[in-house]
FIMILUM-938228 format. One record per atom (N, C-alpha, C): residue in three letters; x, y, z. Coordinates in steps of 0.02 Angstrom, whole numbers, padded with zeros to 5 digits, always signed. Each point is the difference from the previous one (the first is absolute). Layout:
<pts>
ALAXYZ...
</pts>
This chain:
<pts>
MET-05144+05346+07190MET+00033+00022-00063MET-00044-00020-00059ASP-00001+00043-00049ASP-00040-00013-00060ASP+00028-00061-00036GLN-00044-00046-00023GLN+00023-00061-00034GLN+00033+00016-00067ASP-00026+00048-00037ASP+00031+00018-00064ASP+00071+00028+00010TYR+00007+00042+00050TYR+00066+00028+00013TYR+00049-00054+00023GLU-00025-00048+00039GLU+00044-00055+00023GLU+00022-00043-00058ARG-00045-00015-00047ARG+00019-00040-00058ARG+00052+00036-00044ARG-00009+00066-00009ARG+00049+00037-00040ARG+00068+00001+00033LEU-00001+00006+00066LEU+00064+00001+00037LEU+00036-00066-00004LEU-00036-00056+00006LEU+00031-00065-00004LEU+00025-00014-00071ARG-00038+00022-00050ARG+00021-00010-00070ARG+00066+00039-00014GLN+00007+00060+00028GLN+00060+00040-00011GLN+00061-00032+00035ILE-00013-00029+00058ILE+00055-00033+00036ILE+00024-00061-00039ASN-00047-00039-00028ASN+00019-00059-00039ASN+00039+00018-00063ILE-00020+00055-00033ILE+00037+00021-00061ILE+00072+00021+00018GLN+00009+00035+00056GLN+00067+00020+00020GLN+00044-00060+00017ASN-00030-00050+00031ASN+00038-00060+00017ASN+00020-00039-00062GLU-00042+00000-00052GLU+00017-00035-00062GLU+00055+00035-00039ASN-00001+00068+00001ASN+00052+00037-00037ASN+00068-00002+00035ALA+00000-00009+00065ALA+00064-00001+00036ALA+00036-00064-00017SER+00068+00006-00010SER+00041-00059-00016SER+00011-00040+00062PRO-00013-00064-00003PRO+00009-00041+00060PRO+00073-00009+00016ILE+00015-00002+00063ILE+00069-00009+00023ILE+00015-00074+00002LYS+00052-00019-00038LYS+00018-00070-00004LYS+00052-00017+00054VAL+00001-00064+00018VAL+00048-00022+00050VAL+00071+00003-00027THR+00006-00014-00066THR+00067+00001-00030THR+00030+00070+00001ASP-00044+00051-00010ASP+00025+00068+00003ASP+00024+00018+00070VAL-00037-00024+00049VAL+00020+00014+00069VAL+00066-00034+00016MET+00008-00063-00022MET+00062-00036+00013MET+00059+00031-00037ARG-00013+00026-00061ARG+00054+00031-00038ARG+00025+00063+00035THR-00045+00037+00030THR+00020+00061+00035THR+00037-00016+00064LEU-00012-00059+00028LEU+00034-00018+00062LEU+00067-00033-00011THR+00013-00026-00060THR+00064-00034-00012THR+00056+00051-00003PRO+00060-00017+00024PRO+00055+00049-00001PRO+00026+00013-00070SER-00013-00046-00049SER+00026+00011-00067SER-00036+00057-00036SER-00063+00013+00020SER-00038+00052-00035SER+00025+00070+00018SER+00025+00010+00061SER+00025+00065+00020SER+00075+00004-00014PRO+00022+00039-00049PRO+00072+00003-00016PRO+00039+00032+00057MET+00052-00037+00020MET+00041+00025+00055MET+00050+00050-00028SER+00004+00056+00031SER+00046+00052-00023SER+00071-00018+00019SER+00045+00006-00048SER+00070-00016+00013SER+00030+00054+00045PRO+00048-00020+00040PRO+00031+00050+00045PRO+00032+00056-00040SER-00010+00060+00022SER+00025+00059-00036SER+00076+00003+00005LYS+00032+00019-00056LYS+00072+00007-00002LYS+00023+00069+00020HIS-00047+00045+00010HIS+00017+00068+00018HIS-00014+00010+00075GLY+00049+00027+00034GLY-00009+00013+00070GLY-00025+00070+00013ASP+00010+00022+00061ASP-00020+00068+00017ASP+00046+00050-00034ARG-00029+00056-00023ARG+00040+00048-00038ARG+00047+00040+00045PHE-00008-00004+00065PHE+00045+00035+00046PHE+00049-00047+00035ILE-00013-00065-00002ILE+00043-00049+00033ILE+00035-00042-00053PRO+00066+00005-00007PRO+00034-00039-00052PRO+00001-00074+00017SER+00004-00040-00053SER+00002-00073+00008SER+00072-00022+00010ARG+00010-00045+00048ARG+00067-00025+00014ARG+00013-00067-00034ALA-00051-00029-00031ALA+00009-00066-00031ALA+00040+00008-00064GLY+00052-00041-00007GLY+00041+00000-00060GLY+00045+00060-00008ALA+00012+00038+00053ALA+00043+00059-00005ALA+00071-00018+00021ASN+00048+00017-00043ASN+00070-00010+00015ASN+00029+00067+00023TRP+00004+00008+00066TRP+00018+00065+00027TRP+00073+00018-00013SER+00043-00050-00005SER+00071+00015-00013SER+00010+00033-00068ILE-00033-00028-00051ILE+00006+00029-00067ILE-00034+00068-00003ASN-00058+00007+00032ASN-00036+00063-00003ASN+00039+00056+00033PHE+00029-00012+00059PHE+00039+00051+00034PHE+00063+00017-00040HIS+00032-00050-00029HIS+00061+00012-00039HIS-00014+00044-00060ARG-00054-00013-00036ARG-00014+00040-00060ARG-00026+00069+00017ILE-00035+00007+00055ILE-00021+00066+00021ILE+00061+00043+00017ASN+00050-00029+00033ASN+00060+00037+00017ASN+00040+00018-00062GLU+00000-00044-00051GLU+00035+00016-00062GLU-00033+00058-00037ASN-00066+00001+00000ASN-00036+00053-00037ASN+00005+00067+00034GLU+00008+00000+00066GLU+00000+00063+00037GLU+00070+00028+00011LYS+00050-00025-00036LYS+00067+00028+00006LYS+00002+00069-00032SER+00035+00045+00032SER+00006+00068-00026SER+00049+00001-00057PRO-00002+00052-00043PRO+00048+00005-00055PRO+00072+00005+00023SER+00011+00031+00059SER+00069+00004+00025SER+00027-00069+00019GLN-00043-00043+00029GLN+00022-00067+00017GLN+00014-00041-00062ASN-00041+00007-00052ASN+00013-00035-00063ASN+00064+00024-00032ARG+00014+00065+00004ARG+00062+00027-00028ARG+00061-00026+00037LYS-00005-00005+00067LYS+00055-00027+00038LYS+00012-00074-00016THR-00054-00037-00011THR+00008-00071-00017THR+00033-00008-00068LYS-00018+00043-00049LYS+00030-00004-00066LYS+00074+00018+00003GLU+00018+00052+00041GLU+00070+00019+00005GLU+00041-00053+00035ALA-00030-00034+00049ALA+00037-00051+00037ALA+00013-00062-00043THR-00045-00015-00046THR+00007-00060-00041THR+00027+00015-00069SER+00027+00060-00010SER+00024+00018-00067SER+00064-00037-00018ASP+00041-00016+00049ASP+00064-00033-00014ASP-00003-00075+00005THR-00055-00028+00022THR-00006-00072+00008THR-00033-00030-00061ASN+00000-00065-00002ASN-00033-00035-00055ASN-00075+00001+00012LYS-00035+00044-00036LYS-00071+00011+00014LYS-00043-00059-00023ALA+00018-00030-00055ALA-00041-00056-00025ALA+00001-00058+00049ASP+00059-00019+00026ASP+00003-00055+00047ASP-00035+00018+00065GLY+00006+00062+00021GLY-00034+00021+00062GLY-00075-00003-00006LEU-00027+00020-00058LEU-00072-00003-00010LEU-00025-00072-00004ALA+00039-00043-00033ALA-00020-00070-00005ALA+00001-00034+00069TYR+00050+00016+00040TYR+00004-00029+00067TYR-00057+00025+00045SER-00016+00065-00006SER-00056+00027+00038SER-00066-00031-00020ALA-00009-00011-00066ALA-00062-00031-00023ALA-00004-00073+00023LEU+00056-00035+00002LEU+00000-00069+00023LEU-00019-00004+00074LEU+00026+00046+00040LEU-00018+00000+00071LEU-00074+00016+00011LYS-00026+00046-00041LYS-00071+00016+00007LYS-00044-00059-00020ASN+00021-00038-00049ASN-00040-00059-00019ASN+00000-00053+00054GLU+00058-00013+00029GLU+00005-00055+00048GLU-00025+00019+00070LEU+00011+00062+00021LEU-00019+00020+00068LEU-00069+00032+00003LEU-00018+00037-00051LEU-00064+00036+00001LEU-00051-00027-00048GLY+00021-00047-00045GLY-00047-00026-00049GLY-00024+00051-00049ALA+00045+00044-00024ALA-00020+00055-00044ALA-00018-00024-00070GLY+00029-00055-00024GLY-00017-00026-00066GLY+00030+00040-00057ILE+00062+00024+00008ILE+00034+00039-00053ILE+00033-00049-00048GLU-00013+00009-00064GLU+00028-00044-00052GLU+00052+00034-00044LYS+00003+00067+00001LYS+00044+00036-00045LYS+00027+00061+00035VAL+00064+00013-00010VAL+00033+00059+00029VAL+00005+00052-00055GLN-00021+00062+00015GLN+00004+00053-00049GLN+00072+00024-00009ASP+00009+00036-00055ASP+00066+00027-00016ASP+00018+00053+00052PRO+00059-00005+00032PRO+00018+00050+00050PRO+00012+00069-00029GLN+00010+00006-00065GLN+00012+00065-00031GLN-00064+00039-00012THR-00057-00032+00007THR-00063+00035-00012THR-00016+00045+00058GLU-00049+00043-00010GLU-00018+00049+00051GLU-00032-00033+00060ASP-00044-00047-00012ASP-00035-00034+00054ASP+00037-00065+00014ARG+00031-00005+00058ARG+00041-00058+00017ARG-00034-00046+00050ARG-00064+00007+00008ARG-00034-00043+00047ARG-00012-00068-00030LEU-00003-00051+00043LEU-00013-00068-00022LEU-00076-00010-00002GLN-00026-00012-00060GLN-00071-00009-00008GLN-00017-00074-00001PRO-00049-00023+00038PRO-00020-00070-00003PRO-00034-00016-00065SER-00002-00065-00017SER-00031-00021-00062SER-00075+00012+00000THR-00032-00007+00058THR-00071+00013+00005THR-00010+00063+00042PRO-00033+00052-00027PRO-00007+00062+00038PRO-00044-00011+00061GLU+00021+00027+00057GLU-00037-00005+00062GLU-00019+00069+00025ARG-00045+00002+00048ARG-00022+00063+00026ARG+00054+00031+00043ARG+00003+00067-00002ARG+00047+00036+00042ARG-00030+00020+00066SER-00064-00014+00010SER-00032+00018+00063SER+00019-00050+00054LEU+00006+00025+00061LEU+00019-00044+00055LEU-00058-00044+00022PHE-00061+00025-00003PHE-00058-00037+00022PHE-00044-00018-00060SER-00037-00054+00007SER-00049-00021-00050SER-00066-00014+00035TYR-00054+00016-00034TYR-00067-00005+00030TYR-00041-00055-00032SER+00030-00041-00041SER-00036-00056-00031SER+00050-00056-00012LEU-00026-00061-00004LEU+00042-00058-00012LEU+00006-00010-00074SER+00061+00001-00026SER+00011-00010-00071SER+00003-00075-00014ALA-00042-00023-00045ALA-00002-00071-00018ALA+00057-00014-00048LYS+00055-00025+00026LYS+00059-00015-00040LYS+00007-00075-00009ARG-00002-00021-00062ARG+00006-00071-00014ARG+00073-00020-00004SER+00014-00057+00027SER+00069-00026-00001SER+00011-00036-00066THR+00051+00021-00035THR+00018-00030-00064THR+00063-00042+00008PRO+00013-00048-00046PRO+00061-00039+00006PRO+00063+00041-00007ASP-00005+00059-00033ASP+00059+00042-00010ASP+00008+00051+00056ASP-00039-00007+00053ASP+00004+00048+00054ASP+00066-00008+00036GLY+00028+00056+00023GLY+00064-00003+00034GLY-00003-00034+00067ASN-00059+00001+00032ASN-00006-00032+00066ASN-00003-00075-00005SER-00022-00027-00057SER-00005-00072-00008SER+00068-00028-00020VAL+00027-00043+00041VAL+00066-00029-00011VAL-00009-00071-00025SER+00032-00017-00054SER-00006-00067-00027SER+00037-00050+00044PRO-00030-00057+00014PRO+00035-00050+00042PRO+00060-00030-00033TYR+00007+00007-00066TYR+00057-00028-00036TYR+00055+00051-00014SER-00010+00061+00025SER+00050+00052-00012SER+00059-00009+00047LEU+00060+00005-00028LEU+00062-00006+00040LEU+00028+00069+00018SER-00032+00053-00022SER+00026+00067+00014SER-00023+00023+00068PRO+00043+00033+00039PRO-00021+00024+00066PRO-00042+00063-00003VAL-00007+00031-00059VAL-00038+00062-00005VAL-00066-00014-00037SER-00045+00048+00003SER-00066-00008-00031SER+00004+00008-00076SER-00056-00014-00033SER-00002+00004-00073SER+00008+00072-00024LYS-00027+00048+00038LYS+00009+00071-00018LYS+00073+00019+00002SER+00035-00023+00051SER+00072+00017+00006SER+00040-00035-00055GLN-00021-00060-00020GLN+00035-00034-00055GLN-00008+00039-00065LYS-00061+00026-00013LYS-00009+00042-00060LYS+00041+00064+00005LEU+00006+00026+00060LEU+00039+00061+00009LEU+00074-00012-00015LEU+00026-00057+00022LEU+00070-00015-00012LEU+00013-00019-00072ARG-00051-00027-00035ARG+00009-00018-00070ARG-00014+00057-00049SER-00024+00056+00025SER-00016+00056-00044SER+00064+00029-00030PRO+00000+00015-00066PRO+00061+00025-00032PRO+00017+00070+00025ARG+00064+00011+00006ARG+00024+00065+00023ARG+00025+00041-00059LYS-00013+00064+00002LYS+00024+00044-00053LYS+00073+00015+00011PRO+00042-00013-00050PRO+00072+00013+00009PRO+00013+00075+00009THR+00042+00015+00047THR+00017+00069+00013THR+00050+00025-00051ARG-00011+00060-00023ARG+00044+00030-00050ARG+00056+00037+00035LYS+00061-00017-00017LYS+00058+00032+00030LYS+00023+00057-00045ILE+00003+00059+00029ILE+00022+00060-00035ILE+00070+00017+00025SER+00046+00004-00046SER+00069+00015+00019SER+00007+00072+00024LYS+00036+00008+00054LYS+00013+00067+00027LYS+00058+00035-00036ILE+00039-00038-00037ILE+00057+00027-00037ILE-00017+00001-00074PRO+00009+00055-00035PRO-00016+00001-00072PRO+00048-00045-00038PHE-00029-00042-00044PHE+00041-00046-00040PHE+00013+00027-00070LYS-00036+00055-00019LYS+00013+00033-00064LYS-00008+00075+00010VAL+00042+00038-00034VAL-00001+00073+00005VAL-00010+00028-00070LEU-00047+00047-00007LEU-00014+00032-00064LEU+00054+00051-00015ASP+00035-00010-00054ASP+00054+00045-00021ASP-00030+00051-00048ALA-00020+00057+00026ALA-00030+00053-00041ALA+00031+00067+00019PRO+00058+00016-00029PRO+00035+00062+00021PRO-00036+00064-00021GLU-00039-00002-00053GLU-00034+00060-00024GLU-00072+00005+00025LEU-00017-00039+00049LEU-00069+00003+00026LEU-00010+00064+00041GLN-00048+00040-00019GLN-00012+00064+00033GLN-00035-00010+00067ASP+00024+00035+00049ASP-00029-00003+00067ASP-00051+00056+00007ASP-00059-00012-00026ASP-00053+00050+00002ASP-00064-00034+00024PHE-00033+00031+00049PHE-00060-00029+00029PHE-00057-00003-00050TYR-00003+00046-00046TYR-00056+00005-00046TYR+00009-00042-00063LEU+00054-00036-00006LEU+00012-00043-00057LEU-00013-00073+00018ASN-00024-00037-00049ASN-00013-00071+00008ASN+00041-00037-00052LEU+00062-00016+00018LEU+00048-00026-00048LEU+00011-00075+00005VAL-00034-00034+00045VAL+00008-00072+00009VAL-00070-00031+00006ASP-00011-00054-00038ASP-00064-00035+00003ASP+00011-00074-00015TRP-00032-00042+00041TRP+00009-00072-00006TRP-00064-00031-00028SER+00007-00041-00051SER-00058-00031-00032SER-00018-00066+00034SER-00058-00026-00018SER-00022-00064+00027SER+00039-00059-00029LEU+00035+00011-00055LEU+00042-00052-00031LEU+00072+00002+00025ASN+00011+00035+00055ASN+00065+00003+00033ASN+00052+00035-00044VAL-00021+00055-00031VAL+00044+00041-00041VAL+00000+00070+00029LEU+00060+00027+00011LEU+00008+00066+00029LEU+00015+00051-00054SER-00037+00054+00000SER+00013+00055-00047SER+00029+00059+00039VAL+00054+00028-00028VAL+00036+00054+00033VAL+00011+00057-00050GLY-00016+00061+00021GLY+00012+00058-00042GLY+00063+00035+00022LEU+00050+00001-00045LEU+00065+00031+00015LEU+00012+00054-00052GLY-00006+00062+00021GLY+00013+00056-00045GLY-00051+00002-00056THR+00025-00012-00062THR-00043+00000-00059THR-00017-00070-00024CYS+00020-00052+00037CYS-00010-00070-00022CYS-00043-00037+00051VAL-00032-00052-00025VAL-00039-00047+00041VAL+00030-00069-00009TYR+00018-00032+00057TYR+00031-00066-00002TYR-00047-00050+00033LEU+00004-00062-00024LEU-00038-00056+00028LEU+00049-00051+00027TRP-00013-00022+00061TRP+00041-00052+00031TRP-00044-00058+00020SER+00016-00060-00024SER-00038-00061+00016SER+00029-00032+00062ALA-00042-00010+00050ALA+00023-00033+00061ALA+00010-00074-00009CYS-00028-00029-00053CYS+00008-00072-00012CYS+00066-00015-00035THR+00018+00040-00048THR+00061-00012-00040THR+00056+00050+00014SER-00015+00053+00039SER+00049+00054+00013SER+00024+00034-00064GLN-00041+00001-00050GLN+00017+00032-00064GLN-00026+00071-00001VAL+00043+00046-00024VAL-00016+00071-00004VAL-00013+00019-00073THR-00055+00035-00012THR-00019+00021-00068THR-00017+00074+00002ARG+00027+00037-00049ARG-00018+00071-00006ARG-00063+00005-00043LEU-00053+00025+00029LEU-00064+00003-00035LEU-00004+00058-00048CYS+00018+00060+00022CYS-00005+00059-00043CYS+00050+00053+00022ASP+00013+00047-00045ASP+00046+00055+00013ASP-00032+00064-00026LEU-00008+00049+00045LEU-00033+00063-00017LEU+00050+00057-00008SER+00063-00016-00011SER+00050+00054-00007SER-00009+00038-00065VAL-00028-00032-00051VAL-00009+00035-00064VAL-00052+00055+00008GLU-00054-00014+00036GLU-00051+00051+00011GLU+00020+00051+00052GLY+00053-00014+00036GLY+00021+00045+00053GLY-00043-00004+00063ASP-00034-00057+00010ASP-00042-00010+00059ASP+00035-00046+00049SER-00024+00001+00061SER+00025-00045+00053SER-00058-00039+00029VAL+00015-00058+00026VAL-00051-00044+00029VAL-00017+00024+00070THR-00063+00012+00012THR-00023+00022+00066THR-00045-00051+00035SER-00027-00047-00038SER-00044-00050+00031SER-00005-00061-00045VAL+00002-00059+00031VAL-00010-00063-00036VAL-00053-00039+00037GLY-00038-00040-00038GLY-00053-00041+00031GLY-00023-00053-00048TRP-00013-00059+00027TRP-00024-00056-00040TRP-00076+00002-00005SER-00024-00019-00059SER-00072-00006-00009SER-00026-00061+00037GLU-00055+00006+00034GLU-00027-00055+00040GLU-00028-00056-00044ARG-00015+00013-00062ARG-00029-00051-00044ARG+00052-00047-00028VAL+00059+00025-00015VAL+00050-00041-00034VAL+00061-00014+00043SER+00004+00030+00059SER+00059-00011+00041SER-00009-00059+00046
</pts>
């Protein structure tokens, strides 16, 4: 081999070795220590086709699925069957049983006169029967599942809030009329509007050519106007929405 070529080759090898960063022992040890490689936390999501059974309350899930899948005819039959019973007490008793037996966590009973009579829990839950991930739910001191060791009540805290919730008083409507409007000259015509009730509990009645006011608070009758001079008759009365 040519000596000049050999010297150039050795000089190039030495330059490459000087430019290369030397490998330190500390770097090698750092790569081997378990602290340098971050351990991946276990995934909270399972397989998208296989539901997770951890933390699933099947009794509550099946019960709510059956409630949501009721047909309108079944709901109508239930409403007709409970129309003569005390609906408020029945709903409160049903909510209490759901809290104690199923752990539903209901704190308030809705008004039975509303359109939607279902018992809604205080915390909204999923309506799906299966879940594919673990929900990280933190336990709070106010949780219904946590029972205080100093509590003397046999029911949970959610049920205690349910029993302490104020109830709306039911309005009783008399089936027998307690007052009768004495209006002998009131015309029986479909196209006339001769009676109107104001927001101040005053009734206006058009009788012939006169307009009368009757106060439901004082039972006082006042004649407002008389159109007999003009030869007109009253065909419609109505209160203004701004001042009535």
